[in-house]
GULUM-699823 format. One record per residue (C-alpha): chain; x, y, z. Coordinates in nm, 3 decimals, decimal comma. Layout:
REM GULUM-699823
  ch        X        Y        Z
   A        X        Y        Z
...
REM end
This chain:
REM GULUM-699823
  ch        X        Y        Z
   A   17,397   22,295   12,039
   A   17,498   21,987   11,864
   A   17,315   21,675   11,999
   A   17,322   21,331   11,924
   A   17,038   21,112   12,007
   A   17,083   20,717   11,999
   A   16,761   20,515   12,005
   A   16,678   20,201   11,823
   A   16,321   20,312   11,790
   A   16,209   20,637   11,572
   A   15,922   20,658   11,362
   A   15,806   20,476   11,179
   A   15,987   20,251   11,354
   A   15,798   20,234   11,658
   A   15,758   19,962   11,938
   A   15,644   20,147   12,215
   A   15,646   20,483   12,394
   A   16,007   20,515   12,372
   A   16,022   20,617   11,996
   A   15,739   20,850   12,024
   A   15,944   21,017   12,322
   A   16,271   21,027   12,130
   A   16,083   21,164   11,817
   A   15,919   21,446   12,016
   A   16,221   21,556   12,210
   A   16,443   21,550   11,890
   A   16,196   21,740   11,688
   A   16,134   22,019   11,945
   A   16,505   22,044   11,996
   A   16,542   22,100   11,650
   A   16,263   22,378   11,652
   A   16,453   22,552   11,909
   A   16,743   22,593   11,682
   A   16,971   22,316   11,795
   A   17,161   22,078   11,544
   A   16,996   21,737   11,608
   A   17,110   21,387   11,482
   A   16,935   21,086   11,573
   A   17,098   20,731   11,490
   A   16,833   20,461   11,483
   A   16,770   20,163   11,307
   A   16,635   20,081   10,983
   A   16,347   19,860   11,119
   A   16,258   19,505   11,198
   A   16,079   19,422   10,891
   A   16,430   19,470   10,710
   A   16,694   19,195   10,643
   A   17,012   19,384   10,775
   A   17,242   19,150   10,577
   A   17,125   19,299   10,274
   A   16,989   19,626   10,357
   A   17,107   19,993   10,306
   A   17,144   20,266   10,563
   A   16,924   20,577   10,520
   A   17,030   20,931   10,594
   A   16,747   21,186   10,582
   A   16,604   21,500   10,736
   A   16,265   21,449   10,920
   A   16,104   21,755   11,060
   A   16,455   21,916   11,097
   A   16,615   21,631   11,245
   A   16,875   21,442   11,069
   A   16,796   21,101   11,121
   A   17,066   20,803   11,025
   A   16,902   20,477   11,012
   A   17,172   20,228   11,080
   A   17,204   19,880   10,948
   A   17,312   19,630   11,210
   A   17,637   19,450   11,178
   A   17,653   19,072   11,245
   A   17,543   18,858   11,438
   A   17,230   18,882   11,181
   A   16,980   18,730   11,426
   A   16,614   18,768   11,472
   A   16,470   19,031   11,746
   A   16,376   18,747   11,968
   A   16,453   18,677   12,341
   A   16,686   18,399   12,243
   A   16,890   18,574   12,017
   A   16,840   18,926   12,138
   A   17,141   19,015   12,300
   A   17,337   18,915   11,972
   A   17,079   19,144   11,787
   A   17,158   19,448   12,024
   A   17,525   19,378   11,985
   A   17,516   19,394   11,610
   A   17,317   19,751   11,676
   A   17,594   19,860   11,892
   A   17,854   19,781   11,629
   A   17,652   19,954   11,363
   A   17,580   20,266   11,529
   A   17,948   20,320   11,667
   A   18,068   20,299   11,328
   A   17,810   20,524   11,179
   A   17,879   20,766   11,467
   A   18,259   20,725   11,349
   A   18,176   20,821   10,988
   A   17,947   21,116   11,101
   A   18,245   21,252   11,310
   A   18,450   21,316   11,006
   A   18,204   21,601   10,886
   A   18,003   21,659   11,228
   A   18,084   21,631   11,600
   A   17,834   21,633   11,878
   A   17,856   21,836   12,207
   A   17,649   21,582   12,405
   A   17,541   21,225   12,344
   A   17,196   21,099   12,456
   A   17,142   20,733   12,487
   A   16,769   20,590   12,536
   A   16,762   20,262   12,726
   A   16,985   19,947   12,766
   A   16,965   19,870   12,384
   A   17,206   20,187   12,303
   A   17,427   20,183   12,647
   A   17,738   20,039   12,459
   A   17,720   20,255   12,166
   A   17,637   20,555   12,371
   A   17,940   20,500   12,596
   A   18,150   20,439   12,321
   A   18,041   20,725   12,122
   A   18,084   20,963   12,405
   A   18,424   20,831   12,482
   A   18,534   20,879   12,111
   A   18,397   21,246   12,106
   A   18,514   21,309   12,470
   A   18,171   21,496   12,537
   A   17,907   21,405   12,807
   A   17,674   21,100   12,800
   A   17,317   21,168   12,918
   A   17,124   20,841   12,929
   A   16,752   20,781   12,971
   A   16,630   20,476   13,173
   A   16,290   20,459   13,030
   A   16,186   20,159   13,209
   A   16,373   19,871   13,399
   A   16,374   19,487   13,337
   A   16,322   19,436   13,680
   A   16,027   19,650   13,696
   A   15,875   19,498   13,394
   A   15,887   19,176   13,609
   A   15,749   19,311   13,939
   A   16,095   19,298   14,081
   A   16,209   18,960   13,956
   A   16,483   18,843   13,703
   A   16,322   18,549   13,565
   A   16,609   18,421   13,335
   A   16,954   18,473   13,203
   A   16,839   18,723   12,937
   A   16,648   18,939   13,231
   A   16,977   18,908   13,422
   A   17,206   19,042   13,131
   A   16,950   19,331   13,039
   A   16,946   19,428   13,438
   A   17,333   19,430   13,427
   A   17,351   19,644   13,121
   A   17,092   19,897   13,287
   A   17,290   19,878   13,614
   A   17,618   19,954   13,402
   A   17,474   20,263   13,226
   A   17,305   20,375   13,545
   A   17,666   20,404   13,679
   A   17,874   20,475   13,376
   A   17,666   20,748   13,232
   A   17,737   21,131   13,328
   A   17,361   21,183   13,391
   A   17,076   20,960   13,440
   A   16,732   21,090   13,350
   A   16,386   20,906   13,428
   A   16,023   21,030   13,342
   A   15,878   21,012   13,739
   A   15,941   20,999   14,090
   A   15,865   20,633   14,081
   A   16,135   20,551   13,817
   A   16,371   20,741   14,009
   A   16,294   20,564   14,336
   A   16,287   20,224   14,100
   A   16,654   20,317   13,949
   A   16,812   20,406   14,297
   A   16,665   20,132   14,453
   A   16,795   19,856   14,213
   A   17,116   20,039   14,088
   A   17,230   20,273   14,410
   A   17,241   20,628   14,476
   A   17,352   20,830   14,150
   A   17,287   21,155   13,966
   A   16,964   21,079   13,830
   A   16,712   21,340   13,732
   A   16,335   21,353   13,684
   A   16,194   21,479   13,353
   A   15,860   21,405   13,276
   A   15,721   21,274   12,929
   A   15,498   21,503   12,734
   A   15,236   21,511   12,467
   A   15,188   21,680   12,136
   A   14,992   21,983   12,104
   A   14,782   21,812   11,846
   A   14,692   21,519   12,090
   A   14,413   21,715   12,239
   A   14,220   21,782   11,901
   A   14,001   21,522   11,763
   A   13,827   21,547   11,423
   A   13,463   21,602   11,519
   A   13,299   21,413   11,235
   A   13,516   21,127   11,309
   A   13,451   21,119   11,661
   A   13,053   21,127   11,609
   A   13,087   20,837   11,360
   A   13,306   20,647   11,618
   A   13,067   20,724   11,886
   A   12,748   20,618   11,692
   A   12,920   20,260   11,573
   A   13,048   20,189   11,939
   A   12,753   20,256   12,150
   A   12,754   20,373   12,498
   A   12,899   20,335   12,754
   A   13,221   20,298   12,545
   A   13,543   20,188   12,744
   A   13,878   20,213   12,567
   A   14,221   20,093   12,630
   A   14,524   20,174   12,419
   A   14,874   20,045   12,403
   A   15,100   19,736   12,334
   A   14,936   19,435   12,437
   A   15,201   19,304   12,673
   A   15,119   19,140   13,018
   A   15,257   19,466   13,200
   A   14,998   19,694   13,041
   A   14,722   19,501   13,226
   A   14,460   19,469   12,941
   A   14,406   19,105   13,095
   A   14,275   19,321   13,411
   A   14,024   19,527   13,200
   A   13,873   19,204   13,052
   A   13,842   19,041   13,357
   A   13,652   19,278   13,524
   A   13,408   19,332   13,225
   A   13,156   19,063   13,390
   A   13,132   19,280   13,680
   A   13,087   19,621   13,475
   A   12,823   19,475   13,283
   A   12,597   19,386   13,576
   A   12,558   19,724   13,610
   A   12,597   19,840   13,235
   A   12,495   19,560   13,045
   A   12,554   19,722   12,711
   A   12,889   19,840   12,783
   A   13,156   19,812   12,516
   A   13,543   19,800   12,519
   A   13,757   19,872   12,229
   A   14,123   19,786   12,282
   A   14,366   19,942   12,018
   A   14,704   19,796   11,996
   A   14,940   19,483   11,894
   A   15,147   19,311   12,118
   A   15,268   18,935   12,203
   A   14,948   18,884   12,443
   A   14,662   18,958   12,167
   A   14,570   18,582   12,141
   A   14,590   18,542   12,496
   A   14,356   18,835   12,578
   A   14,092   18,723   12,306
   A   14,081   18,387   12,482
   A   14,032   18,551   12,794
   A   13,742   18,752   12,661
   A   13,573   18,440   12,542
   A   13,637   18,240   12,877
   A   13,463   18,565   13,053
   A   13,197   18,511   12,780
   A   13,262   18,906   12,714
   A   13,412   18,828   12,372
   A   13,109   19,016   12,195
   A   13,161   19,314   12,405
   A   13,533   19,336   12,311
   A   13,670   19,468   11,995
   A   14,037   19,412   11,923
   A   14,122   19,705   11,663
   A   14,517   19,684   11,625
   A   14,718   19,984   11,587
   A   14,508   20,283   11,465
   A   14,618   20,578   11,277
   A   14,693   20,884   11,489
   A   14,346   21,058   11,346
   A   14,119   20,741   11,425
   A   14,291   20,679   11,744
   A   14,227   21,032   11,877
   A   13,867   21,028   11,756
   A   13,831   20,667   11,954
   A   13,964   20,800   12,281
   A   13,755   21,139   12,257
   A   13,428   20,921   12,185
   A   13,503   20,694   12,492
   A   13,315   20,749   12,806
   A   13,610   20,629   13,006
   A   13,998   20,560   12,906
   A   14,108   20,275   13,105
   A   14,462   20,248   13,180
   A   14,511   19,922   13,367
   A   14,897   19,878   13,391
   A   15,051   19,638   13,623
   A   15,380   19,829   13,551
   A   15,415   20,167   13,422
   A   15,711   20,387   13,447
   A   15,495   20,712   13,323
   A   15,166   20,651   13,143
   A   15,153   20,884   12,839
   A   14,828   20,732   12,719
   A   14,684   20,876   13,033
   A   14,809   21,205   12,947
   A   14,663   21,180   12,571
   A   14,336   21,079   12,715
   A   14,320   21,359   12,977
   A   14,407   21,600   12,680
   A   14,085   21,502   12,463
   A   13,888   21,554   12,787
   A   13,831   21,191   12,839
   A   13,748   21,090   13,199
   A   14,045   20,842   13,291
   A   14,031   20,533   13,511
   A   14,392   20,398   13,562
   A   14,571   20,169   13,839
   A   14,810   20,321   14,069
   A   15,092   20,199   13,931
   A   15,417   20,375   13,917
   A   15,397   20,716   13,747
   A   15,029   20,686   13,714
   A   14,973   20,754   14,073
   A   15,163   21,067   14,009
   A   14,925   21,169   13,721
   A   14,623   21,088   13,921
   A   14,719   21,320   14,188
   A   14,487   21,165   14,494
   A   14,229   21,118   14,224
   A   14,214   21,477   14,136
   A   14,239   21,366   13,783
   A   14,062   21,049   13,771
   A   13,959   20,754   13,948
   A   14,223   20,500   14,060
   A   14,253   20,113   14,151
   A   14,548   19,886   14,282
   A   14,730   19,744   14,004
   A   14,594   19,402   13,894
   A   14,277   19,431   14,115
   A   13,973   19,331   13,903
   A   13,715   19,445   14,138
   A   13,863   19,769   14,217
   A   13,891   19,830   13,835
   A   13,510   19,763   13,786
   A   13,421   19,969   14,083
   A   13,616   20,270   13,941
   A   13,481   20,234   13,603
   A   13,142   20,225   13,748
   A   13,188   20,524   13,964
   A   13,298   20,729   13,666
   A   13,034   20,648   13,445
   A   12,765   20,673   13,727
   A   12,880   21,036   13,821
   A   12,916   21,186   13,506
   A   12,934   21,564   13,641
   A   13,219   21,455   13,882
   A   13,408   21,253   13,598
   A   13,380   21,541   13,371
   A   13,520   21,791   13,660
   A   13,827   21,546   13,687
   A   13,883   21,517   13,343
   A   13,905   21,916   13,286
   A   14,132   21,959   13,596
   A   14,346   21,641   13,412
   A   14,350   21,863   13,079
   A   14,442   22,184   13,256
   A   14,724   21,978   13,435
   A   14,872   21,827   13,108
   A   14,856   22,172   12,907
   A   15,041   22,343   13,204
   A   15,295   22,077   13,274
   A   15,358   21,841   12,954
   A   15,409   22,004   12,646
   A   15,699   21,852   12,447
   A   15,866   22,203   12,404
   A   15,885   22,224   12,776
   A   16,023   21,866   12,823
   A   16,283   21,920   12,567
   A   16,381   22,257   12,702
   A   16,444   22,076   13,038
   A   16,649   21,819   12,892
   A   16,878   22,099   12,724
   A   16,937   22,240   13,049
   A   17,054   21,921   13,179
   A   17,291   21,900   12,851
   A   17,450   22,252   12,958
   A   17,518   22,140   13,309
   A   17,700   21,849   13,180
   A   17,873   22,040   12,916
   A   17,972   22,312   13,174
   A   18,104   22,032   13,417
   A   18,348   21,884   13,121
   A   18,483   22,257   13,111
   A   18,651   22,192   13,435
   A   18,827   21,831   13,297
   A   18,739   21,495   13,227
   A   18,542   21,355   13,486
   A   18,615   20,972   13,623
   A   18,322   20,742   13,558
   A   18,219   20,481   13,825
   A   18,313   20,116   13,751
   A   18,113   19,977   14,035
   A   17,870   19,678   14,027
   A   17,493   19,785   14,002
   A   17,356   19,714   14,354
   A   17,431   19,408   14,572
   A   17,126   19,260   14,433
   A   17,290   19,156   14,097
   A   17,489   18,924   14,305
   A   17,163   18,745   14,434
   A   16,912   18,774   14,161
   A   16,697   18,510   14,271
   A   16,522   18,766   14,519
   A   16,273   19,045   14,437
   A   16,497   19,350   14,360
   A   16,243   19,607   14,414
   A   16,030   19,487   14,733
   A   16,233   19,228   14,950
   A   16,357   19,394   15,259
   A   16,697   19,330   15,256
REM end
């Protein structure tokens, strides 16, 4: 099958989990014998006005790194819609050039940043458009749309949910969220996965990391953004230290909230117990998580929670909030300990339970690893997505379908309300 993915992220251009997801799915599809092209972007550190596109083969996938068309504006809130408009134009023109020598059988767009390019590419080639909504703007803001940019993003997300031939989401929670925000539709759950190497840590590096960090060691990995909840973990450290005064916390990742988190650690008088180590190479990251006594996933908003899977694959006990897809992973605490998102005391209690009851923590970690191995290999996930493609291609064989043109849910008309949780 000839598959064309559109994603603004693709390694080494990775801002969050989306880039890792697309890379894993595309690579596994290529390994399975499919002809896969990814249209992505040359990178945020590149001056689009003077850059050159790149066309290369990466692990069996043809990756075309697109240079955006004008406007040449920063990737910042005030100019983000212009930035995305330039990306859509660049991607669409790149797809047109690609079509002179290669045409896809299906177009797979990822998130709102590629929605317009995916729609145009699908229409131009007369093939199905499958669209993955990895997260929603309203979800990231706990059901609110705080400004014009958020309302614009929400509108594009709703339009793509109505226009795409099939919408994929990563968890039952995300299916509820998309249906709540944008109305009923053909939304299918295909979970995220992890690489087979994710459960392998360098034993020597793990030992060095454990010796340097001491015990007990808490680890949090991921983007340092408000919705990832690192502030809840830092706020809980004074409570945890009452029972475990030598506890250390390592926070691995980068993001806009880093300085605010450092300041919070100083205010809570735990700065000496918290290490901010930035982004780590994969081997170092796995060694760190493997050395941890607890991997803490304190997300306020979490469509799925790949970092919880990765910790489970390494047999590290997980303490996670019940946000979104994490609750599904925890499975009523069969696979770790849980707390309500944002609950500082609840997080502290859950961490202390895991540290105090080491044997039970190990049992839950073992069950979690068995679950991840059985249900979350990328090869299996990629195959499920190909099954979706085949259904959509078969539908097209019966003639062109008429796509919806309705507005996404009535909430758009009154964005001042909480779109997820208001009873309306």
